[in-house]
SEDREN-29921 format. One record per atom (N, C-alpha, C, O, CB): y, x, z. Coordinates in steps of 0.2 Angstrom, whole numbers, plus 5000, padded with zeros to 4 digits. Glycine has a CB too. Layout:
<recs>
YXZ...
</recs>
This chain:
<recs>
499350055000499950004999500750055000500750095005499849935005501150034996501650074995502350034995502449984992501450124989502650064999503450045003503950074998503950134998503750085013504350044994505050074993505550064997505750015000505350064988505950154997506450155002506950164999506950224997506450195008507550134998508250154996508750185000509150155004508550104995508450264999508850305003509650325000509750324994508350355003510150345003510650375003510750405008510450385013511150335003511250475007511350525010511950515015512550535016511450585005511550465020512150445026511750415031511150425031512850375023511950385035511850355042511350295040510950275044512650325046511550265034511150195033510450235029509850225031511650125025510550275025509850305023509550315027508950295027509750355020509750345035509350365040508950305044508450305047509650415046509450255043509150175047508650185043508050195045509650095045508650165037508150135031507550165032507050135033508350145023507450245032507050305034506650275041506050265041507550375035506950275044506750265052506350195051505750195052507550245058506550135050506250085049505550075044505150035043506650045049505550135041505150135035504550175039503950145041505550175027504650225040504150255047503850215053503250215056504550325051504250185054504050135059503450075057502950055060504550105061503750045051503150005047502650035046502150025050503349975040502650075042502150125038501550135045500950115044502550205035501750175050501350195055500850135058500350155062501850235059501050065055500550015059500050025053499550035056500849935060500150025049499550035042499350075037498850065033499649985038499750145037499550205035499950185026499550175021498550215038500550175027500750125022501050205019501250255022501250045024501150195013501350255008502150255007502350205005500850235001502550305008503250295008503650325001503550384999503650325015503850284998504450324992504950304992505150254990504350324985505350354993506050374993506550384988506450424984506150424995506850344987507150324979507950324979508250284983506850244975508150384974508650374974508850364966508550394962508850424978509350324966509650304958510250334955510750324957510050224958510050384951510450434946510850354939510550324935509750504942511450364940511650304937511550324928511750374925512650284939511250284925511350294915511750274914512150234917510950254910511950334907512350334903512650264901512250224898512150374899513350234902513650184899514350194900514650224904513350134902514550154896515550144895515750134901516250154903515850074890515250094905515550064911515650124918516150124922514749994914515150174916515250234920515850254922516350234918514950284916515850284929516550334931516550384926517150394923516450364939515950414924515950484919515550454914514950444914515650554923516150434909515750444902516350444896516850414896515250364901516050484890515550514889515450564895515950584897515550534883514750584898514450624904514850694901514850714895513350624906515150724906515450804904514750834904514250824907516150844911514850894900514350944899514250984905514651014908514551004892513450964907513250974912513150924919512850944924513551034914513550854918513650824925513050804927512950794933514150764925512350794922511950754923511550804927511150784931511750714918511450854925510850914928511250914935510850904940510751004923511750924936512250924943512150884948511850904953512850904942512250824945511950764948511250754951511150734956511950714943510750764947510150764947509950824951509350824954509850744941510250884953510050934955510250914964509850934968510250994952510950874964511350864970510650794974510250794979512350824968510550734969510150694970509450724973509250694979510050664965509150764971508250784974508750834980508350834986507550844967509250874981509250904987509550864993509550894999509550974987509750794991509950724997509150694999508950665004510450634993508750724994508050674994507650714998507350685002507650664986507650804999507250845001507450825009507050825014507350934997508250815010508450815017508050735018507650735023509550805018508050685015507650635017507050625020506950585024507750615014506550675015506050685017505750715024505250695027505950705014506350765025506150805032506350765039506250795045506550885033506550695038506650655043505950615044505850575049507250625042505350615039504850575038504450625044504450685043504450565030504050595049503350635051502750655048502550625043503050615056502550705050501950735047501450675046500950685042501650785050501550635050500850585051500950525045500550485043500950535060501450525042501750465035501750505029501950565028502650435035501250455025501350505018501950475016502250425017500650495012502150535010502850505007503150545001503150605003503450495013503250534998503650554990504250544988504350494991503350534984504750564985505450544982505450564975505150604972506050574986505850504974506050494965506850504965507150494970505750404962506950514960507650514956507550474951507250494946507850584954507750394951507650374945508150354940508750364942507350334945508150324935508950314931508850234929508350204926509150374922509450214932509550134931510250114931510650154934509350094936510450064929511150024928511550024935512150034936511149934925511050014940511250004947510750014953510150024951511449944948510950024959510550044965509949994965509350004965511050034972510349924966509849864967509149874962508649884963510249804965509549864954509049874950508549914951507949904950509349884945508749964952508350024951507650034958507150064958509150094952507950004962507549984967507149934965506549954965508049974972507149884963506749834961506249854956505649844957507149774958506549894949506049924945505649984948505250014945506349934939505849994953505350054955504850004959504250004958505650124960505149964964504449914967504149884961503549884962504649864972504349854956503849814952503349864947502849834946504249774947503649934945503149974943502650024946502150044944503550004939502950014953502250044957501849994962501450014967502350114961502049924960501649874964501849884973501449874977500849894961502449914974502449894981502549844983502749794980502849914984502349834990502549764992502949754997502949715001502049714994503549814996504249805002504549835000504449894997504249825010505249815000505849874998506249875005506349825008506449844991506449935008506649945015507349975012507250025009505949995021508049945015508549975015509049965021508949935026508849955011509550005022509850005028510649945028510949925023510050095030510749945033511449895033511949925030511949985029511749875039512549885030512949925027513249965032513249945038513349895022513750025029514050055036514750025040515050055044514250135034514849975036515449925040515049895046515349885052515849855034514649885045514449835052514549865058514749925058513749815052514349805064514649845070514049865072513649845068515049815075513849915077513449955077512749915080512849865084513750005081512249925079511549865079511749805078511549765082511149855085512149815072512249715069512249745061512249805059513349665071512149685057512049685049512549675046513049645050511549635046512849705040513349695035512949705030512549745030514049735036513149655027512749645019513049665012513249635008512749565017513049725013513549765006513249734999512949684999513449865005513449774994513349744990512549744987512249704984513849754987512349824988511549824985511049784991510449784991511149924982511249774996510849724999511049654997510549614997510849725006511549634995511749564993511349554985511049494984512649564992511249594981510949594976510249594977510049534976511049634971509849624979509249614981509049564985508449544986509149664984509449534988509149474992509449404988509549354990509449475001509449424981509649364977509249374972509149334967510349364975508849444971508349444964507749484965507349514961508649494956507649494972507149544971506449514973506349484979507349624975505949514967505249484969504949494972504549444972504749484967504849554979504449584984505149574990505749564989504249684982504749574997505149555001505549615004505249665005504849525006506049605005506549655007506749665014506949615018507149635004506549725016506849735027507449775026507549825023506249795034507949745030508549755033508549795039508449765045508749695034508749875039508649905047509449895048509849905044508249995048509449875055510149865058510549935057510249985055510149835067511149925059511450005059511250045065511250015070512150015057511150115064510950145072510150155073509950195077511250085079509850115067509050105069508750185070508750225066508650065062508450195075508150255074507550265078507550325081508550295075507050205077506450205082505850225076505650185072506350115087505750265077505050295074504450265077504050275073504950375076504250235080503750215085503450175083503950135081503950195091502750135081502550095077503050025080503350005085501850085077502849985074503149895078502649885083502049905083503149815073502949855086502549815093502349735090501849705091503249805099503049705089502849625087502949605082503349645079503149565092502849555079503149515074503249445075502849405076502849515069504049435074504449365075504249315069504149345064505149385076504249275067504349225062504849165063504749115067503649195062505349165060505649095060505449045057505449035051506249095058505348995060504948905059505448895056506048895058504848845066505348865049505748815046505448745044504848735045506048835041505648695042505348645038505448625031505148575028505548605040505848675030506248655020505648695017505348735019507348695017505648675010505248725007505148795008505748825009505348725000504548835008504548915008504348935012504148995013504948945007504248885018504248905024503448925026503448965031504548845027502848895021502348905021502248985019501849025022502048865017502749005014502649065012502549115018502049145020503149095007503249105019503349165026502849155032502649205035504249145031502549095034502149095040501549135035501549185037501949015043501249125031500549155029500749225029500349265032500249135023501449245025501549335027501549345033501149385035502249365025502049305039501749335045501249325048501249365053502049315050500649285047499849285048499549345046499249385050499549225045499649355040499449415035499649485038499149515040499749405029500249495038500549535042500149585050499849635051501049485044500449515054499949515061499149525062498949555067500049465064498949505058498249525057498049585055497549605058498049485054498349615049498249685046498649735052498449795053498749695038499049715054499149775060499149755065499549775070499849805059498849705067498549695073499049695078499149725084497949745074499449645077500149635082500049565084499649535081500949645078500349545091500549495092501249445088501749475088500549505097501149395087501449355082501749295088501449265092500949325076502549285086502949265088503249205084503549225079503349305090503149125086503549075080503949075082503949105087503349015078504549055081505149035084505448985080505548995074505649075084505748905083506048865080506748855084506848845090505748815079507248875078507948875080508248805079508148765075508348935077508848785086509048715085509648745086509848795089508748655091510048715083510948715083510948645086510948605082511448735075511148635092511548595095512248545092512748565090511648645099512148485093513048465092513448465099513348435104513148385088514048505097514348495105514648435105514648415110515148545108514748405100515148335102514548275105514748225107515548315094513948285105513548255107513348265115513248215118513248265103513448345116513048355121512548385125512248415120513048325121512248395128511648435128511248375131510648375131511748515134511548315133511048275134511048225130510648175129511048255140511548215125511448155121510848165116510748215113511948135118510648085114510048075112509848105105509348125104510048005113510348115100510248165096510048225096509748245092510648165094510348265101510148325103509548335106509248385106510548355106509248285110508648285112508048265109507548275111508648255115508248235103507748215097507448275093506948295092508148165091508148315092508048375087507848425090507748485087508648405083507648425098507448485102506548465102506048495101507848485111506548405102505848365104505548375097504948395096505948285106505948365091505648375084505448465084504948495083506248355077506048485086505848585084505148585088504648605085506448655088505048565094504348565097503848565095503448615095504248535101503748495091503248465089502948515081502448525078503448365089503648525079503548565072503248635073502748645070504248565067503548675079503148725081502648735083502248785081503248735084502348685089501848695090501248655085500648655087501748675097501448635080501048615074500948705070500348735069501548555070501348715068501348795065500848815067500248815065501948845066501148845076500548875081499848865080499448915079500648835088499548805079499048785079498848805073498448855074498948725080499048795066498948815059498948905060498448925058499648775054499448945064499348995062498749035067498449095067499849015061498748985073498049025078497449005074497049045074497848985088497348965071496748955066496549005061495949015059496748905062497049035059497249085054497149155056496949205053497849065051497349155060497149235065496749255063496449205060497049235072496349315063495849355065495649345073496149325077496149445063494949345075494749355081495149385084495449435081494249375083495249385092495749425096496549425094497049455096495549515096496549375089497449395087497749345092497349305094497749375078498449355093498949325099499449305096499849345094499149385104499449235096500049205095500349155098500049115100500049185091501149155099501549105105502049075100502149095094501949155113502349035102502848975100503448985105503248995111502648905100503948985103504648965106505148945102505348975097504949025109505448895105506048855102506648885107506648875113505848775102507148915102507648925106508348875103508448865097507749005106508748845108509348825106509848835107509948885111509348765106510548805106511048835107511748805103511548755100510848905105512348815102512848765101512848785092513048745087513648785106512648835091512648875084511948905082511548895086513348935084511648945078511248965076511249035079510649065081511248945069511949075078511949135082511949125089511749175092512549175081511949075092512049065099511349055101511249065107512549015102510749015098510149005097509749095096509249105099510048945089510049125092509549185090509749225097509249255101509849245082510449215100510549265105510249235113510249265119511549285104510149175112509649165118508849195118508449185123509549085118508749215114508049245114507949305116508349355115507749245108507349315119507249385120507049445116506549425112506849385124507249485115506949535108506649605111507049645114507749555101506049615109505649695109506049735107506349705103505149705105506149795108506449845105506049855099506249875093506449895110505249845099504849875091504849815087504349795083504049905092505449775089505149695086505349695079505649745077505549605089505049645074505449635068505249565066504749545067505249685061505949515064505949465061505749465054505849515051506549455063505349415052505149365046505649315044505749275049504449325048505849315040506349245040506149215031505949265027507449285040506049145028505849155021506749135017507249115020505049095019506749145011507149145008507249085006506849045008507249175003507849055004508248975002507748954999507448984995508848974998507748895000507348824995507648814987507448794982507448735001508448854988508848854982508348914978508448914972509648864984508148964979507749034976507349014970507248954969507049074982507349044965506849054959506449054962506449084967506949104955505849024959505249044960504749114962504449134958505049034956504749144967504449214967505249244968505149304967503949234960505749244970506349274970506649254976506449204979506749264965507149284978507549284984508049264984508349274978507549334988508449224989509049204989509149184996508749144998509049144984509649224999509949215006510249165007510749155005510249255008509849125011510249055013510649035017510749085020509949015015511149005020511548995026511249015031511449065033511748945027510548985034510349005040510249065041510449085046509848985041509949105037509849155036510249205037510149265040509649165032510649185034511249235035511549215041511849265044511849235028511449155045511749165052511549185056511749205062512049125054510949195054510349235058510649315059510849345064509449245052510549325053510749405051511349425055511249485057511049395042512049375058512349415060512449425067512749455071512949405057511949375069511849375077511349425080511249435086511549305078511049465073510149475075510349565078510849595076509449475065509849585082509949665082509249685082509149745085510349695090508649665079508149695077508049705069508549675065507649645080507649725065507549745058507449645056507249595060506649815057507549645050507449575047506949585040507049635037508149545045506449535038506149545032506349475031506349425034505449565031506449495023506649415020506049415014505949455009507549415015505649335015505049355010505349305004505749255005504049325014505049324999505149254993504849204994504349204996504949274987505049154991504549094990504049094986504049114981504849034987503549074988502949064985502749134985502349154980503049014977502949194990502749254988501849254992501749224997503349314992501349304989500749304992500749374991500749404986500149254989500549414998500449474998500049514994499649474992500349475001500049574991499649614986499149634991499349634997500049694981498349644988497949674990498049754992498249794988497449674986498049784999498149844999497949884996497349874994498149865004498249944994498149994991497650054996497750075002498750004989497250084990496950144995497350184996497850194992496350184992497350215003497850265005497750325004497250355005497850275012498250355001498150414999498250485004498850495007498550404992497750515005497850565013498150625013498150665018497250585016498450635006499050685006499650665007499850605006499150705001500050705010500650705010501250735004501350795005500650715016501550704999501650734993502550714993502850664995501150704987502650774990503450764988503550764979503350814977503950844993503850724976503850724970504650714969504950674972503450684968504850764965505450764962505650734957505450764952505650814960505850674955505850674946506550634943506750594946505050624943506650654939507450634934506950594926506450614923508150734931507250554927507250494921507150504916506950454914507750454919507150544911507350574905507550504899507750504893506650624902507350454902507450374898506850364893506850304890508150374893506450424892505950414887505250404890504750434888506050474882505350374896504650384900504350464902503750474904503950354896504650514901504450574903504850614908505450604908504450624896504550664912504850674917505350744915505050774911504450674923505850754916505950804914506050854919506150914917506450794910505950844925505850894931505350884935505550824938506350894934504750894937504350874942504050934947503750984945503750834939504250924953503650964956503350934963503450884966503951034958502850984966502550934971502250984977501951034976501850894967502550954982502350994989501950974991501950914990502751004995501350994995500950954999500851005006500951065006500050934994500650955011500750975016499850955020499650975025501550935019
</recs>
């Protein structure tokens, strides 16, 4: 199983690498660090490219990738690529599709508050177009230890079945406890004792317990699953009312407005993102997890620059 890591030579890139290591260590996944070199285009900052510009840029990107690989512990298999694409998000999607990767991992925008998310242009594009799940690391994420628990936000709209199925499959494969969470935003005008709010909370409990029974029946023997209903005046307040483990990851489904097998971050997911302090994985509608690919025992480093004709213009490999 491969994970694509959108690496940048800054704190955001380090956040992405840290989350990738934490996720990979639970199932011996292979990491592919990817940096995107812009294709020749009249819309690029340098066009036509100055003599030697491409080779200088490629060398710099490879140097940055080497620094990124140095952040990865020896027990995690990793390699790195410099690829050519018209945008960073497009390059990451192409890399995931071409390699059959099951996840794209990126860091939050550097403009966000520490331990908070701010969706920048790259993340925004991925969250509207990726055919595979996208994992977002909050700013300042440095945990390298394996993930300790998965939490899945349980909704009632179309697409909920896909994210729950992925959560159950992931918890089983990683041998992790699974928590199902139903969020209830109460109507402040009604008051906490109002009939409408009481009905909403009761409905949330019933729905969550139904999902709990379904998940429990699907988990492998010995699997742990629990359910919580969090409520507040807003979705953000409900998220804040939950207790989060340091090694936890939240899974959410994409909006019902998303195209088939594509992402689209809906209103509720955006609200969750603003209040969240742990990594978040967004799962496309109707997504089915791919079969695990054989684990490669070697840790290899591959530096590649796409010449545009499918051939590598430079390739080196280092095995440890």
